[in-house]
C-alpha positions as a Python dict, from the first residue, in 0.01 Angstrom:
ca = {
    (1, 'M'): (0, 0, 0),
    (2, 'A'): (277, 171, 197),
    (3, 'E'): (33, 275, 468),
    (4, 'A'): (-102, -79, 504),
    (5, 'L'): (248, -229, 514),
    (6, 'F'): (355, 26, 774),
    (7, 'R'): (52, -47, 992),
    (8, 'D'): (127, -418, 975),
    (9, 'A'): (495, -363, 1054),
    (10, 'V'): (430, -158, 1367),
    (11, 'S'): (115, -342, 1478),
    (12, 'G'): (14, -33, 1675),
    (13, 'D'): (267, -117, 1947),
    (14, 'D'): (496, 180, 1896),
    (15, 'G'): (239, 458, 1902),
    (16, 'W'): (308, 541, 1538),
    (17, 'S'): (43, 584, 1276),
    (18, 'A'): (42, 644, 904),
    (19, 'R'): (-192, 831, 679),
    (20, 'S'): (-149, 815, 306),
    (21, 'A'): (-236, 1097, 71),
    (22, 'G'): (-172, 1160, -295),
    (23, 'L'): (-82, 1464, -498),
    (24, 'S'): (-322, 1356, -773),
    (25, 'A'): (-558, 1151, -560),
    (26, 'Q'): (-932, 1164, -604),
    (27, 'S'): (-1053, 1183, -244),
    (28, 'G'): (-1274, 897, -136),
    (29, 'A'): (-1173, 645, -403),
    (30, 'A'): (-1121, 283, -302),
    (31, 'A'): (-786, 112, -344),
    (32, 'S'): (-739, -64, -675),
    (33, 'E'): (-836, -427, -704),
    (34, 'Y'): (-474, -533, -753),
    (35, 'A'): (-354, -332, -451),
    (36, 'V'): (-621, -495, -234),
    (37, 'K'): (-520, -842, -358),
    (38, 'V'): (-147, -788, -318),
    (39, 'I'): (-175, -646, 33),
    (40, 'G'): (-429, -916, 123),
    (41, 'S'): (-180, -1184, 19),
    (42, 'C'): (65, -1034, 269),
    (43, 'G'): (-194, -1052, 547),
    (44, 'G'): (-286, -683, 537),
    (45, 'G'): (-602, -506, 445),
    (46, 'L'): (-702, -227, 211),
    (47, 'K'): (-1072, -298, 163),
    (48, 'R'): (-1172, -3, 382),
    (49, 'H'): (-904, 230, 248),
    (50, 'R'): (-1017, 551, 80),
    (51, 'S'): (-784, 789, -96),
    (52, 'Q'): (-729, 1145, 9),
    (53, 'E'): (-554, 1440, -145),
    (54, 'V'): (-247, 1600, 10),
    (55, 'T'): (-371, 1913, 182),
    (56, 'E'): (-218, 2180, 401),
    (57, 'E'): (-380, 2013, 704),
    (58, 'V'): (-233, 1673, 614),
    (59, 'V'): (114, 1822, 576),
    (60, 'R'): (87, 2034, 890),
    (61, 'S'): (-19, 1736, 1103),
    (62, 'A'): (259, 1505, 980),
    (63, 'D'): (571, 1450, 1187),
    (64, 'M'): (731, 1293, 883),
    (65, 'I'): (638, 1279, 514),
    (66, 'V'): (759, 985, 309),
    (67, 'A'): (734, 1042, -65),
    (68, 'M'): (745, 767, -324),
    (69, 'T'): (926, 956, -603),
    (70, 'N'): (1163, 1246, -655),
    (71, 'R'): (889, 1415, -854),
    (72, 'H'): (661, 1392, -551),
    (73, 'V'): (933, 1545, -335),
    (74, 'Q'): (968, 1839, -574),
    (75, 'K'): (592, 1894, -599),
    (76, 'L'): (555, 1877, -221),
    (77, 'L'): (839, 2124, -170),
    (78, 'S'): (692, 2366, -423),
    (79, 'R'): (353, 2358, -249),
    (80, 'F'): (473, 2317, 111),
    (81, 'P'): (830, 2448, 149),
    (82, 'E'): (789, 2442, 527),
    (83, 'A'): (785, 2060, 511),
    (84, 'R'): (1145, 2036, 384),
    (85, 'D'): (1290, 1902, 712),
    (86, 'R'): (1017, 1638, 744),
    (87, 'L'): (1031, 1506, 389),
    (88, 'C'): (1217, 1197, 272),
    (89, 'L'): (1213, 945, -9),
    (90, 'M'): (1081, 595, 69),
    (91, 'R'): (1358, 403, -103),
    (92, 'S'): (1621, 597, 93),
    (93, 'F'): (1540, 356, 378),
    (94, 'D'): (1642, 51, 173),
    (95, 'P'): (2022, 16, 190),
    (96, 'A'): (2019, -203, -124),
    (97, 'S'): (1841, 65, -327),
    (98, 'P'): (2043, 303, -545),
    (99, 'T'): (2057, 653, -399),
    (100, 'G'): (1764, 866, -506),
    (101, 'S'): (1558, 577, -646),
    (102, 'D'): (1184, 608, -693),
    (103, 'V'): (913, 360, -604),
    (104, 'A'): (760, 267, -939),
    (105, 'D'): (392, 364, -943),
    (106, 'P'): (186, 59, -1040),
    (107, 'F'): (-128, 265, -1112),
    (108, 'C'): (-305, 122, -1420),
    (109, 'G'): (-42, -151, -1436),
    (110, 'S'): (-58, -527, -1412),
    (111, 'F'): (-89, -744, -1106),
    (112, 'S'): (285, -812, -1126),
    (113, 'D'): (350, -434, -1125),
    (114, 'Y'): (162, -413, -796),
    (115, 'Q'): (354, -711, -658),
    (116, 'A'): (685, -548, -755),
    (117, 'C'): (580, -221, -592),
    (118, 'C'): (480, -404, -275),
    (119, 'E'): (817, -578, -265),
    (120, 'T'): (997, -245, -307),
    (121, 'L'): (797, -99, -18),
    (122, 'R'): (858, -405, 199),
    (123, 'N'): (1233, -378, 137),
    (124, 'A'): (1234, -20, 265),
    (125, 'M'): (1014, -82, 570),
    (126, 'P'): (1282, -216, 813),
    (127, 'G'): (1500, 88, 745),
    (128, 'L'): (1207, 324, 795),
    (129, 'L'): (1122, 160, 1127),
    (130, 'A'): (1487, 175, 1239),
    (131, 'F'): (1496, 545, 1148),
    (132, 'L'): (1183, 611, 1353),
    (133, 'K'): (1319, 422, 1653),
    (134, 'E'): (1641, 627, 1639),
    (135, 'R'): (1435, 948, 1650),
    (136, 'E'): (1242, 847, 1964),
}
């Protein structure tokens, strides 16, 4: 969902792109029905999305890595310590979010869990975009 929201936020105008990957992802799986519906209700699309696992190539090719949880940050650092300077937590871009907060994973949850996750991601998106613009 974060990738789709990011794509919609930048509309391809800024030369930025996003590529999502999961630490426990089964490569090639479609997005969940609820994720597709929630993002679709925001005007985005996930019907063509396929999951992929975090790999050395994915990490190496990333200018920035945005993790959803502190646990993800720790796992990424243990597997890819060289990524330390490119790694940040998604909710750190939402000034209203408590420091160090995680994005709640809606996996296997209800439709409202997916809606809440989407709202959390949307709240962080303006700060993420501002951060990227500052780095240009």
